[in-house]
C-alpha positions, 0 to 999 in steps of 0.5 A: 255469796254465803260466806264462812270461815275455816277452823284449822287446828295445829298439831303433829304426829308425835302424840299418836292417833288417840290424842289426835282423835280427841283433838279433832272431836274437840275442835269440831265441838268448838266450831259448832258451838261457837258458830251459834254465836258468830255472825258467820259459820266457823267450819272445822276443816282439819287438824293439820299435822304436816307441812303438806296438809297445811299447804294443801288447806291454804291452797284450798282456802285461797280458791274457795270464794265462800271462804272469807278467812281462816281461824287457827288454833294449836290444841297441842304443840304444832312445830311452826316450820310446818306452817311456813309454806302454807303461810307464804301462800295465804291470800285470805284474812287470818285470825290466830285464836289463842285458847284452850278446850278446858277453862280451868286446870283440873286439880285432881285429874292433871297428869302428864297425859293431860299435859301432853294433850292440852298444850295450847299455852305454848303451842299457840306461842310457837305458832305465833312466832312464825307469823311474826317472823313472816311479818304476816297481817293477822289478828290475835284473839286470846281468851276462853272460847265459850266467853261472850266477849271473846266470841264478839271479838272474833265476830267483829273480825269476821265482819272486817274480813267480809269487807275484804271479800267484798272489796276483792270483787268490787266493781264501780260504775261511773256515770260520767267523770268526776266534778271538775277541778276537785282534787280529793275525788281523783286517784290512781285506779290501777293502784286501787285495783292492785291493792284493794281489788276494785274495778272502776270504769266509766259508762256514758251518761248517754247509755244511761239515758238510752236505758231509761227510755227503755223502762216501761210504765209497768216497771215504774208503777211497780217501783212507785208501789214500793216507794209508797210502802216505804216512804210518805209522799209529801209532794203533788209532783208525781211525775217527778217521782216517776222520773226518779223511779225511771232513773233508778230502774235504769241504773240498777239494770246497768249495774246488775248486768255488769256486776257493779255494787257501787256507782257515781254521777255528777251534777255537771254531767246530766246530758239528756236527763231532766233531774239529778238522781236523788230519790233514785240514788237514795233507794238504791243505797237502801238496797246495799249499793254504794254511792259517791257524789261528784264522781267520788268512786272511792267513797262509793266503793267504801260505802258498799263495802261497809254496808256489807260489813254491817249487814248483821247490824242495822245496815246503817252505813251511808254516803255523807258530807260535812256541810256546815258547822254550828260553832257556838262555844261549848255547843259545837256540832257538824251538820252532815248532808248532801244535795240529795243523796243520803241513804234512808237507812239512818233515818230516825223516822219514816222518810218523806218524798219531797220535790224542790228546786235544785239551783246547781248543775244541769237539772231541767226540772225539780228533782224528788228526794227523801227528806228526814233527820238522822237517828241518834247513836255512836258512829264513825266517819271514814275517808279513803284518800290517795297519798300518791304511792299509797292509800290512807284510811282516816277514821273518826269517832262521832256521836250523832244527835237529834238535830238541835234545830228544825231547819224547815227551809232545808229540804234535804236529809241531814245528820248532826253530830259531835266529834271526838276529841272535839269538833274543832280539834277533830277538824284540825286533825282531819284536815292535817291527815288529809281527810276528804269532805265526802265520807262514809258514816256508819252506826254499825262498823267500828273503828277496830273493824276498819283497822282490821280491814286496813291491816288485811288490805295492807294500807295505812290507818289513822284513827282520830278519837277522844285521846287524839291531839294535833301534836300527837297526830302530826308526830304519828303521821310523820313516822307513818310517812317514813315507815310506808316509804320504807315499805 
């Protein structure tokens, strides 16, 4: 899907045709120029002058799948009662851009005609009132439309809105159920579909095995060539790699047939399979599919959504798990990994394919997997949890580093990081908020974008950053719990 955003400019009939023609020409110019610097096109749609025009453009936006959101601006004064019917029915993300066409007040030219035309300063305030009165979820960005920082903020919001569009059509394919007795991977699938749009369903592992048996040697050969082009082979067990290719091809066929962009499996249910999909899952994630280990469908869907949100970055959003800590005083780190399934989009160098024994689950033979170190850089980790009656998204700021040791006997992909405000305080806050052990780690998507996404989806957002303390978080969670129960 090629997404765009609609630019809807507010005015009224009071000013006459000449003023309205000027407003339209300027709005078109602004949309065209800004689109050169935004991640997605901003398309001028209308200068809205009546209740009916606004209601009609909202209705059109709601039913246009390519429209990922609307951006409004009031060049002149647009009485806010005109916006009520449209806003009451709006189902797309909404950004109110408070700006004006001219950067400076023209000292010699300013007169009452200029004032009548350039009324954004109070037009946008009238417009903002009705959104506040209607309690609408929105983003307000104020600044000059040609300024880079302003365009970057709008672009950042656009990426969050893309996450909403992807979420509304998200389908997750579960191969078997989740790991037995695990609490955090459970959740209310009906509530999630109602709130986020996700369709989460199960397919039998036997169906996957049947599809694997139908994969041809020619298909496996073609994928092996792709593996060789992208990764180094560090094993002589070629048959193990070919088996992973067979698994990948079968899973991709099944997902594509059903329109699924995310999947899960569990090492406890591999009936009829020789290996837990390792390389297969990793290479699928590198193509944009989301994944969740042990049947964790929430993190699977979030991985796919955040990959789409970061598409114009370096694509580095990935399934992750906090595995173990380095607790040397003043030199604390978290080591993130998983048994096999970490996406190579975060690799610091070229990943290598290795084959090793996996002493857990129903593996009959040693599974092949990609092994690499994660790259350095600022990032976030995100966890979506079901609080019973509502969803909570927890986001923590982290700083990925080159691993401080080689770990030559650990044959998995790994990422090491420090956490805000510190490893131990951050872990206390994460545990206090109920954060899961599975997360999405992203170098591309920001905490602000995840906050915007939560606002658009009407779910709770918790941010653990450099200023967070356990006491302040406990207080915020208490108030939030009360507020969300009242909602």
